[in-house]
N, C-alpha and C positions, 0 to 999 in steps of 0.2 A: 699280311697287308703291308706293302712297302711304305716308306716315309713319303716319297714323292709320287703323287698321283699324276697320271697322264693317260688320256683316252685316245691317243692318236691311232691306236690299233683299229679303232672303229671308223676312222676316216677313209673314205674311198677317193678323196681328192686332196690336192695339195693345199696346205694351210700356211698362213703367215702370221707373224706377230701383229697383234692389233686387229685381226680380222673379225673378232667378236664385236667390234664397234662399227664395222662396215655394213654388215647384214646383206651384202650383195652376193649371197651364196646359195640362194634358192633353197632346195631341199637336199643339199648334198651332205649334210651332217645329221647323224642320228639324234633323236631326242633322248631325254633321260628315261622315258618309258621304254623306248626301243632297247636300250642297253640293259635295263633291269629285266625285261622279259626274256632277253637272250640268255641271261644268267639263270633265271628261274621263272618259268611261265605260270607257276602255281599262284592263282589270283589271291587266295587268302593269305599266303605267306608273304606275297609281295605287298599287299595292303598293310600288313602289320609293320613291316620294316619301313614303309613309306611314312606311316604315322609316327613311328618311333623317332625317325630322323628328320621329320618335318620337311618332307620332299614333295608333298601333295601339290603345291602350287608350281612346282618345277617340272612336272611330268611331261608336259608338251614342249618344253624348252630344249632347243638344240644344245648338246653338251658343250659346244664351243663357246656358248654365251655364259656359262657358269662362272661365278667368282671363285677365287681360290678356296674359300671356306665351304662353298656349296659343292665344289668338286670333291673336297675331302669327305663330305657327307655321303656323296654318291659312292665314293670308294669304299666307305664303311658298309654301305648297304649291299654292295656287290659281295663283299667278304662274308656278310651274314647270310645272304641268300644262297651261298654255295653250300650251306649246311655242313660245315666241316666237323670232323671229330676233334681236331686240334686247331685252334684259332691263334695265330701269331700276329700280334699288333705291334709294329715297329713305329714308335713315337706317334701314336694315333691322335694325340691331342693337339699337335702343332697345326696352326692355321684355323683353329676353331675358336669362336667367341665363348664367353663365360657360360651362357645358357646351354650351348651345344656341348661343351665339355661336361657340364653337369648331367646332361642327358646321356652322354656316353658312359659315364660312371654307372648310371642305372642300367644301361644296356649290358655292360660287362657283368653286372650282377645277375641279370636275367639269363644271359648265356651260360654262366657258370651253373645256375640252377637247372639247366637242361643237360647237365652232365657232359658238357663240352670242356675239354681242357683248354685253358686260356693262358697264353704266355705274352706278357706285355713288357716291351722295352720302353722305359719312360724315365722321366726325371723324378727326383725324390718328392717333389711337391704335387705330383699327379698320380699318386698310387691309390687306386680304388679301395674302399674300405673292405671289400669282400676278398681281397688278396690274402692268402694264407701261407704263402712261402715267399721269402725274399732273398734275392741274391744280388751281389754287387760284383761287376767286372772291374778288376784292378790289374793293370799291366799285363793283360792277356790271361789272367787267371780268375776263377770264380770263387767268391767267398760267401758262405752262408751267413745270413744276418739273423739276429735274435728275433723271436716271434713278436716281441713287444714293439718292434720297429724303432727302438730308441736310437739305434746307430745308423738309421737310414739317411738322415740329412747330412750332407757333406758341406762343411764350411769352406767356401772358396774365397780367397782373398782377391781383391781386384788387382789384376796385373796391369801395371802402368806401361804405356807406350814409351818408346825411346826415340821419338822424332827429333831430328835436327831441323827445326823450323826455318832457320836462316838458309840452310841448304835447300830446303823444299821451295822456298820463295825464289831462289836462284834458278832452279830448273823448271819452274812453272812455264808451261808451253803457250799459254794464251793470255793476251791482254784484253779483258772483257770491257767493252764500252760501259760507261757509268749508266746506271738506271736507278730510279727511285722506288718503283713498285715492280716486284717480280710477277705477281699475279693480281689481276683485277677482273672479277666477274660481277656482272650486274643482272640479277634476276634470270639466271641461266636455267634452261629447261632442256632435258633430254628425254625423248620418248621413242619407242619403237612400236608402231601401230597404236593400239589403244593403251599400251603399257607405259606408264611414266616411270622413268628411272631416277631422274633428278628433277626436283620441283622447286622452282623459284630460289635458286642458290645465288646469294650475293656474298662475296668473299674478297678480302684484300690482304695480300701478303706483301709486306714492305721489305725492302732490301735489309738483310741482316737479321730478320726475325726467324724464330725457331718454333715451328708449329707441330703439334700432335694432331693427327687426323684420326678420329675415333668413330666407332660404330660397329654394330653387329654384322655378321656375315650377310651379304646381300643388301646392305644399307645404301650402297651407291658409291663407296669410297673409290674403287678401282675406276669406275666410269668418270668420277670427278677428276682423278689423276690423269685419265686419258685426254682430257681437254687441255691439260697443261703440257703433257709430253708429246703433243702433236700426233696422237694416234686415233683421234675421233673426228671424222669429217663433219659431224654436227656442230663443231665449234664455230663454223661459219654461219650458222643460223642464230648465233648468240652474240651478246656483247661481252667479249672476252679480250683482254689485253695482256700481253706477256712482255716483260722488259720494256714497259712504257710504250709499246706499240700494239695497236689493235690488230687482232688476227684478221687476215683476209686482205692485207695491203700488199700482197705480192711476195711475202717472205716464204722461203721453202721450209719444209719440215726439218731439213737437216740443219738449217741455220738456227732453229730452235733447239734441236736435240744436242747440238754441240755445247750449249750453255747449261745443260742439265745432266747431272750424274744420276743414274736410275738403277735401282735394285729392287726386284720383286720376285715372288714365286713364279709368276708367269714368264718373266724374263729368264729365270733359271731353266724352266722347261724349254724355252726357245733356244737357249744356248746348248742344252743337252741334245736337242733334236737337230741342231746345226742349220746351215743355210740352204740345204738342198733337199728336195723331196726324196731323192735316192737315199741320202743319209738317213732321213726319217724312217723310211721303210726298212733300211738295214738294221737300225737300232730296234725297231719294233719286232723284228724277226730274229734278233740276236745274231744277225749275219753281217759281220763287219767286213766282209769282202765283197758284198753285193755291189755291182756296178763299178768295181774297181776302187770303192771307197774304203779307206782304212782309218778307223778311229784313232789308232796310235799316232797318226800324223797331227792330230789336234792337241797340241801341248798346252799346259797351263800358261806358259809364256805367251803363246799365240792368242789364247782366250783373253788374257789381260790386255795385251797390246791392241786387240780388236776394238777396245773402247775408245781408242784415239780417233777412230773414224765411224763409230757407232755401227759397226758391222760385226758379223760373226764369220770367221774363216777368211778374213780379208788377206789378199796376197800383196798388198801395198808394202813396198820396202820401207823400212824405218830408218830415219836418220840416226846418227850417233847419239844425239841429245834425246831423241824419243826412246831409244833402247835404254839409255841410262835412267830415264824417268820410269819406264816400266819396271826395271830391276829395283829401283829405289822403293817404289810402292810395294813390291812383293817382299822386299826385305823389311820394310816398316811394319807390314802386317804379318810377318813371320811365316811367309809361305815361299820364300826364295828357294828353299830346298826342293820345291815341286816344279820348278820352271821347265824341266824337260820331261816331266811325267805326263802321260795322257790324262786329259781332264776327266774323262768318264771313269777313270780308275781311282780317283781320289774320293774321300769320304764326302758325305753331304755337307758336313760342317766346313770342310776345307773348300768345297766348291763355293759356298756362300761367301767366305772371306775373299776368295779369288774374284768373285763378282763385285765386291766392294772395291777392290783394287782396280778392276776394269772401269768402274764408275768414276774413279778419282784421277786416272792418268791424264785426262784432258784438262784438269784443273777447272771444273765447271763452277760458276757462281751459285748454282742452285743444286741441292742434293734432294732427291726424292727417294726415300728408303721405305719401301712397303713391306712390312714384316720381314726385315732383313735378318733377324736372329732365328728364324725358323730353322730347326735342325742343329743349332749350336748348343754346346753344353754350357754350363754356368761359367766356366772359366773363359771360354771363347766369347760368350755374351758380354761378360764384364770387360774383356779386352776391346771388343767391338764398340761398345758404348763409350768407353774411355777414349778410343780413337776419335769417334764422332765429336765428343765434347772438346777434345784438343783441337780438332780441325776448326770447329766453330769459334773457339776462343782465339786461336793464333792466326788463322787465315779466314777472313770474313766470308762466311757462307750463309746462304738462306736455306733453311732446312724444313722439309715436310716429312714427318716420320709417322708411320703407321704400325701399331702393335695392339694385340689383345691383352698384353701383360704389362701392368704398371712397372714391374721390375725390369723390363727390357727398355724402358724409356731413358734416353740420355738426360743428364742433369740440366743441360742447357735449354730444355724446352721452356718457353715463356708464353706461349699462346696455345689454344686448343680450339678445334672445330669438331663438333659432334653431329653425326648424321643418323637419322632414324627414318627408314623407308623413304629415302631420297630427299628428306628435308633437314634443314639445320635446326637443331633443338637446344642449343646452348646460347 
């Protein structure tokens, strides 16, 4: 099971980022049940996995509507329904809330008792109790660890960033008009048919505040963020204001997006899939020459620079100052050496750092970081949160940060909003 889940192979039609909030796609996308049955039509085996991974209420839902954590659960279900002799789980816990991670620990134990060989690639703090052999990769070599697990935990010192803050201010590309309140929602509701996703949400995010947005998988976090990031058309049915202006007064979505730096697992998938349907199909079939498309042409520099215009694969020529800004952020985040490398050939962790650079190049006043440390190791996570703390300290930013791990939270967090089944509970 790969780290990054993506069900585009099941789509028979072109999809675009944010389509899950549009719902104008009729029956073009398969449901969770459709995909599960295709993998294993055995009713008893399917029901067992559905119960184990709490997918019962999602069976009739199109997969395009799943949240990141729900998609991860479906990915796990497919791996288990394949009834493998050897089950390889590459970072299976990322994107899962605490309850689901605990369930997965129990599932791994059950799988092992079925005489299935399980190989888990994970961090030191997510090792199931049933594991009986431990190995650590170090500089391309494997080291066998003691059975008592005493030397599993690796102490990682926080690596400090080396920003030149004065230089950063000089090359900032945008002068954002002043605003008092970044986000104002009054009794917002989102529903699709009879299903309510957000229920009576009132939330105010003032300029310069740093918020943690918390909640279990499927609690409504991504839908709430879609109202801010101009991806959800139902925003016009609600009383929502962004940057002191009520939505629906003639502003374009691009005017909003240029003020927001955004990183999320869904955005990561969107960047990987690229801006064209041909590219999506080429990747799904591992055919990088399909339709004349070449993945090698999409470099890391191009991915980062696409953040200047909120596009993927933009051919817009960059000014000298814009090029310097892109290179500066890549250097600051220690990914400059990747600038000419194909994005898809980099590691998942490197890709996530590159997406942070992509979010920062336009100097947005608001950062929305939705589980940005998924796939990063401890050292990368420490560097990432250190950078976020530095940015919020030296250059005024309004921050909304989502994570299922307290250890991934930047120290600058000073407010929190907790969702449960679409309602605010704190």
